[in-house]
C-alpha positions as CSV (number, residue, x, y, z in Angstrom):
1,X,24.4,2.3,-3.9
2,X,21.4,0.4,-4.2
3,X,17.9,2.1,-1.8
4,X,16.0,0.2,0.6
5,X,13.1,1.6,-0.2
6,X,10.0,1.2,-2.5
7,X,9.0,2.5,-5.2
8,X,5.5,3.3,-6.0
9,X,5.4,4.4,-9.2
10,X,1.2,3.4,-10.2
11,X,-1.9,4.8,-8.5
12,X,-5.2,3.6,-7.1
13,X,-8.1,6.4,-8.0
14,X,-11.3,5.2,-6.5
15,X,-14.6,7.5,-5.4
16,X,-16.6,6.9,-2.0
17,X,-18.8,7.2,0.5
18,X,-18.9,11.0,2.6
19,X,-16.3,9.6,6.1
20,X,-14.5,6.9,4.5
21,X,-11.4,9.6,3.0
22,X,-11.6,10.8,7.6
23,X,-12.0,7.6,8.6
24,X,-8.5,6.2,6.9
25,X,-7.3,9.3,8.1
26,X,-8.0,8.2,11.9
27,X,-6.7,4.6,11.3
28,X,-3.9,5.9,9.7
29,X,-2.8,8.3,12.7
30,X,-3.6,5.5,15.4
31,X,-0.9,3.3,13.0
32,X,1.5,6.3,13.3
33,X,1.5,5.8,9.4
34,X,0.1,8.0,6.8
35,X,-2.8,7.2,4.9
36,X,-1.7,6.1,1.5
37,X,0.5,3.8,3.9
38,X,-2.7,2.4,5.6
39,X,-4.1,2.0,2.5
40,X,-1.1,-0.1,1.0
41,X,-1.2,-2.2,4.0
42,X,-5.8,-3.0,4.3
43,X,-5.5,-3.5,0.8
44,X,-2.4,-5.9,0.2
45,X,-4.1,-7.8,3.2
46,X,-7.1,-8.3,1.4
47,X,-6.2,-9.1,-1.0
48,X,-3.5,-12.0,0.2
49,X,-7.5,-13.1,2.4
50,X,-9.1,-13.8,-1.2
51,X,-6.1,-16.0,-2.2
52,X,-4.4,-13.0,-4.7
53,X,-0.5,-13.3,-5.1
54,X,-0.2,-9.8,-4.6
55,X,4.2,-9.2,-6.4
56,X,6.5,-8.6,-3.8
57,X,7.2,-5.0,-2.1
58,X,10.9,-5.6,-3.5
59,X,10.5,-6.2,-7.1
60,X,11.8,-3.8,-8.6
61,X,15.3,-4.5,-6.4
62,X,15.0,-8.1,-7.1
63,X,14.2,-7.3,-11.1
64,X,17.3,-5.0,-10.9
65,X,20.2,-7.6,-9.6
66,X,18.3,-9.7,-11.6
């Protein structure tokens, strides 16, 4: 049975200024999402705006079907 869920297996870690973690938590709460999901969406939006080609979110499912 195929799953509609995307597996997020890569990890990204970085240091940030004090208060940024809390700001992300507030933004995520306002968007009714997790901090991780909010960060993924924000990062993908910024990368796309910079012209970076991103893999589709369903890339693993496409590889399995091929």
